[in-house]
N, C-alpha and C positions, 0 to 999 in steps of 0.2 A: 780057511776062509771059504765061505759058500758063494755060490754064483746065483745071481738073480737077473732075469732078463726083463728089460722094460722096452716098451715100444713107444717111440717118440714120433709125433707128427713131424714131417719134413721141415716145416717152418721152425719148430722148436729146436730140432737137431741143428739147423743152420745157426740159430741164435746161440745155442750152447757152444758150438765150435768157435764162433767169433768171440764170445766172451772168454772162453778158455784161452784162446790165442792171446787176447789182450791181457789176461791175467798171467800169462807165461806158464801155463800148465796144459795138460791134455784134457780133451773132453771128458774122459773117464774120471780123471782127478777132480775136475770141476764138478761133475755130477756127485761124486762121493762127498766133496766138501759141502755142496748144497744140501744133501740129505742129512749129513751130520749137523749142519747149522739148524736145519728145520727141527730135527729131533731134540737138539739142545733147547731151542726156543719152547718147544712143547713141554719139556721137562721143567724148565724154569717157570712156565705158566702154571703147571700143575703144583709146583712148590709154593708159588705165590698164592694160588687159590686155597691150598691147605692151610697156610698161615692165616689167611683172612678168615677162613672158617673157624679155626681155633680161637682167634681173637673175638670173633662174634659170639662164639659159644661162651667165652668168659664173660662177655657183656651180658648175655642172656642169663647166665647162672648168677651173677652178682646183682644184676639189675641196675648197675651203675655205669655212668659214662660221663664224659666231659663235653659240654656243648661246643660245637665247632667254633662259634664266635670267640669263646674264651680261649680255646686251644690256638686258634689262629693268632689272636693278640699275643699270646705267650710266645709262639714261634717267631712272630715278627720282631718282638722285643729281643729275643735271643739272637736272632740274625743281626740285629742292629747293635749287638754287644751290650745291651742294657741288662742290669741285674733285675731279675723278676722272679716272683714266686710261681712255682709250678701249680697249675690249677688242680683242685681236688675233684675226684670223681664223685658224683652224687646220683641218687636214684633217678631213673628215667621217669618222665611224666607219663602217666597212663593215657592211652588213646581212648577216645570215646567212640 
């Protein structure tokens, strides 16, 4: 395990110590958990962005999509337990 030094302003150090005590851990453990949590959030965000980019690329490639109004109606019907047909993708309208 490597060592990294960080400098905390006194006010933040005091807040970390108080939060760590309340959480039942050490300030060091609290800081490690905070860094791990932040790294996980960044990784999840990057994964989310990658999936969104892939989906958008498929829409651009096919030129097809489902209008939000139709998809929303479909999803609301599904949530309500109603039998409904899944909307079909169709060509996007060309922008002028």
